[in-house]
C-alpha positions as CSV (number, residue, x, y, z in Angstrom):
1,G,69.7,77.4,93.8
2,V,69.4,75.4,90.6
3,T,66.7,76.7,88.3
4,A,67.1,74.4,85.3
5,L,67.7,70.7,84.9
6,P,69.9,68.8,82.4
7,G,68.1,68.3,79.1
8,T,66.2,71.5,79.4
9,A,66.3,73.8,76.3
10,V,67.5,77.3,77.3
11,R,67.7,80.7,75.7
12,R,70.6,83.0,75.9
13,G,70.2,85.1,79.0
14,A,67.8,82.6,80.7
15,P,68.6,82.1,84.4
16,L,70.4,78.9,85.2
17,L,71.8,79.1,88.8
18,G,71.8,81.4,91.7
19,L,74.9,81.9,93.9
20,Q,74.5,83.0,97.5
21,P,77.7,84.2,99.1
22,I,78.5,82.7,102.5
23,L,80.3,85.0,104.9
24,T,82.7,84.0,107.6
25,E,82.3,85.5,111.0
26,P,85.0,88.2,110.4
27,E,83.4,89.0,107.1
28,R,79.9,89.3,108.9
29,L,81.4,91.6,111.5
30,R,83.1,93.7,108.7
31,L,79.8,93.9,106.8
32,A,78.1,95.1,110.0
33,E,80.7,97.8,110.5
34,V,80.3,98.9,106.9
35,Q,76.5,99.0,107.4
36,L,76.8,101.1,110.5
37,T,79.2,103.5,108.7
38,L,76.7,103.8,105.9
39,V,73.8,104.5,108.2
40,A,75.9,107.1,110.0
41,G,77.0,108.6,106.7
42,R,73.4,108.9,105.5
43,A,72.4,110.7,108.6
44,D,75.4,113.1,108.4
45,A,74.6,113.7,104.7
46,E,71.0,114.6,105.6
47,G,72.2,116.9,108.3
48,Q,74.8,118.6,106.0
49,L,72.0,119.1,103.4
50,K,69.7,120.8,106.0
51,R,72.6,123.1,107.1
52,A,73.4,123.9,103.5
53,E,69.8,124.8,102.7
54,A,69.6,127.0,105.8
55,A,72.9,128.8,104.8
56,A,71.6,129.3,101.2
57,R,68.3,130.8,102.5
58,L,70.3,133.1,104.8
59,A,72.6,134.1,102.0
60,R,69.6,134.9,99.7
61,V,68.1,137.2,102.4
62,Q,71.5,139.0,102.8
63,V,71.7,139.6,99.1
64,E,68.2,141.0,99.1
65,R,69.0,143.1,102.1
66,G,72.2,144.4,100.6
67,S,70.4,145.3,97.3
68,A,67.8,147.2,99.2
69,L,70.3,149.0,101.3
70,L,72.4,150.0,98.3
71,E,69.3,151.2,96.5
72,A,68.4,153.3,99.5
73,E,72.0,154.6,99.6
74,A,72.3,153.1,103.1
75,G,74.6,150.3,102.2
76,S,77.8,149.8,100.1
77,Q,78.6,148.0,96.9
78,K,81.3,146.1,98.8
79,G,78.6,144.7,101.2
80,L,76.4,143.6,98.4
81,D,79.4,141.9,96.6
82,E,80.3,140.1,99.8
83,A,76.7,139.0,100.2
84,R,76.6,137.8,96.6
85,A,79.9,135.9,97.1
86,N,78.5,134.3,100.2
87,L,75.3,133.2,98.2
88,A,77.5,131.6,95.5
89,S,79.5,129.7,98.1
90,A,76.3,128.6,100.0
91,E,74.7,127.4,96.7
92,A,77.9,125.5,95.8
93,N,77.8,123.9,99.3
94,L,74.1,123.1,98.8
95,A,74.7,121.4,95.5
96,A,77.5,119.3,96.9
97,A,75.3,118.3,99.9
98,K,72.6,117.2,97.5
99,V,75.0,115.1,95.5
100,R,76.4,113.6,98.8
101,R,72.9,112.7,100.0
102,D,72.0,111.2,96.6
103,L,75.0,109.0,96.7
104,Y,74.1,107.6,100.1
105,A,70.5,107.2,98.9
106,T,71.5,105.0,96.0
107,T,73.6,102.7,98.2
108,E,71.6,99.7,99.3
109,L,72.0,98.0,102.7
110,A,72.2,94.2,102.7
111,A,70.5,92.5,105.6
112,P,73.0,91.6,108.3
113,G,74.7,88.3,107.2
114,A,72.8,88.1,103.9
115,L,74.0,89.2,100.6
116,P,72.1,89.3,97.3
117,V,72.0,86.2,95.2
118,T,74.0,86.4,92.0
119,G,72.3,84.9,89.0
120,L,74.2,83.0,86.3
121,E,72.6,83.1,82.9
122,A,72.8,80.8,79.8
123,P,75.6,82.2,77.6
124,L,73.9,80.9,74.4
125,D,70.8,79.2,73.0
126,G,71.1,75.5,73.5
127,V,70.4,72.6,75.8
128,L,71.6,72.3,79.4
129,R,73.9,69.3,79.1
130,D,75.2,69.1,82.6
131,V,74.6,70.7,86.0
132,S,77.5,69.9,88.4
133,V,76.0,71.4,91.6
134,V,72.9,71.0,93.8
135,T,71.0,73.5,95.8
136,G,72.9,74.5,98.9
137,Q,76.3,73.0,97.7
138,M,79.4,75.1,98.4
139,V,81.5,75.6,95.3
140,A,85.1,76.8,94.8
141,A,86.0,79.8,92.6
142,G,86.5,78.8,89.1
143,A,84.6,75.5,89.3
144,A,82.5,74.4,86.3
145,L,78.8,74.7,87.5
146,A,76.9,73.9,84.3
147,E,77.3,73.2,80.6
148,V,75.1,74.5,77.8
149,A,75.5,72.6,74.5
150,D,75.0,74.4,71.3
151,L,72.9,72.0,69.2
152,S,72.7,74.2,66.1
153,V,75.6,72.2,64.5
154,L,76.2,68.6,65.5
155,W,79.1,66.3,64.6
156,A,78.7,62.6,64.2
157,R,81.7,60.3,64.3
158,V,81.1,57.1,62.3
159,P,83.6,54.3,62.1
160,V,84.2,53.3,58.4
161,P,86.2,50.3,57.3
162,M,89.4,51.4,55.3
163,A,88.1,49.4,52.3
164,E,85.0,51.5,52.1
165,A,86.5,54.9,53.1
166,G,86.9,56.0,49.4
167,A,83.2,55.7,48.8
168,V,82.2,58.0,51.7
169,E,81.4,61.6,50.8
170,T,82.9,64.2,53.2
171,T,80.1,66.7,52.9
172,V,77.2,67.4,55.1
173,A,75.1,64.3,55.6
174,R,71.6,63.7,57.2
175,V,71.6,61.5,60.3
176,R,68.6,59.8,61.6
177,M,68.4,58.8,65.2
């Protein structure tokens, strides 16, 4: 929607307009498919994380057991080395599962059929000169939506008869309105 009106002074970065994407029916269906895939992916990532945690716990127990057996001269160095290798693998899988779960956790789901509003901000300090759209209007890509005028430097065009042109100074002048 439109948040500022023509003639309004605006600061750089101030919100001017909000754009709400409108989805076609095929796009809505595709979005729903993506959302279902994301939900399933999140559930799968959680399951993989739980399995990786269990595997890491088991590998730690096997290393402890292998160490105790070797110390009691009832086990072999090879058995302990294998248990340590299994632990390293399990911990790597656990770290990967945490990353995967965190990636899914940071992905937001949009409500079906609704996408977030994209805000357009004033590119500079100035005055909103023109707003070419109204709330709810559909706009084409690349269309001019609003114009912000930089009033820090103004130009005035003044007609001067040729006979008086030599008497006019071409420096900065004060203009009263």
